[in-house]
N, C-alpha and C positions, 0 to 999 in steps of 0.2 A: 598484122596490118593495123595501123593506128586509125582511130576514128577521126574523121575530119570535122564532124559536127558533134559536139558533146551532147546535143539534145537527142541524137539518134540512139536507140537502145543497143546494148551490147549484143553481138551475135550469140545465140544460144545453141547448145548442143541439143538436137532433137531428143525427146523422150523416147525410151524404148517402146516398141510395140509388143514386146513379150516380157513384161516385168516379172510375172510369176515364174516363167521358165528361167529368166536370168537369175532370180533368187534361188530357185530350187536346183539349178545346175551346179551351184557351188555346194560345198559341204554344209548340210543343215540337218539338225536332228529330225529323224522321222522321214527324211526325203530320200528316195532312191530314183533310179532312172525311169521307173514306171508308176510309182505310187507315192502318195503323201499320206502319212499316218499321223493323226492328231490324237494323242491320248486323251480320252474323255475326262479323266480326273483333272488334267491340267486345263482343258478347255472350260470346264465348269468352275474352275478356280479363277478364271480371268475376271477382271473388274466388270461390273454390270454393263457398262457402256460397250466394252469390247464384246461381251456375250451377245448383246443386242445386235451389233453390227455383224458378228460372225453368223448368228442365226439367220439374219436377213440374207447374207451371201449364200449360205447353204440352201435356204429356201429358193433363191433365184437359180442356183445350180440344179437343184432337183426339179424345179419347174421347167427349165430349159432342156434337161436331158432325162427327165423321168420316163419318156416314151421308149428309151432304150432298155434292152433286157439286162438289167444289172444282176451280176451274180452275188451270192453271199461271199464275203471275204473272211478268211481265217487269218488273223494276225498273230504271229508267233514272235515274242521278244527274242532277238538274236544278236549275236556279236561275232565279229571276226576273231577266230581263235586258231592257234596252231593245231594242226591235225593230231599231233602227238599228245596234246593236253586234254583231249576229249575222252569221256567215258563211253562205254558201249552204246548207251542210249543216244547220246549226242552224235556219235559216229553214224548210227543207223539213220537218225533224222536228217543228217547232212548228206546221206547217200554214200557212206563209206563203211568198210569193214576192216578189222584188224585181225590177222590170224598168223599162225606160225607157218613159214614156208618149209620146203623140203630140207633146208639146212638148219631148221630149228630157230630161225631168226624171225622176229616180228615184222610182218609185211602189211602195208596198208594198200587197199584196193578201192577204186571208185566203183560206181554203180554198174559200169560195163565190165568190171573184172580186171581192168588195167591197173597194174601196180603203180603206186605214186612214187616218182623218181626220188624226191627229196622230202620225205615226210617231216623232217625237223624244221624245214622252212616253209612248208605248205600251209597256207591259211584258208580256212573255210568258214562260211557263215553257219554258226551252230546255235541251236536254241539254248537260252539261259533263263533263269528265273527273272521275272519282270521286276526291275529295280524301282519302278514307279508305283505309287499307291493306287489301289483300286478306287473307283468313284465312291464306293460305299464307305470308304475310310474318311471322307470329308474333304474339306478345302485344303489345297496345297498352297502354302504361303510362298509368294514369289520372292526372289532375292531382292534386297533393298536396292533402290536406284543409286547410282554413283553420285557423290556430291558434286555440285556445280562448281 
């Protein structure tokens, strides 16, 4: 529809009422369906102004929801891996076991004991070594901005 009066503002698409959910619902590092993980070493490496804003937002979050019973969280660096590529420790942490069946073939079972139908194609979230530096290792330099 064309504007009849050029002094009239263009119609605007309304802003989302759920911008954080909109952002986190797409693939984003550290974001899952239930949690957002921000590595401390990267947060502490942000420019000072970003840290000030982020600290203020966290203070507001904790002030608003501090009355709830927050649990302690254990964050385990993990990656989606093929079941057949995991070692015994990773299998156990992901809730699987590998053992020889009656025919002498390697069989993978989940925590309930059910055999995995196609272990060569089955991916699981398995613990891995953290590829990000610890906060004690100092500042992490961000990648340079793209040229204009």
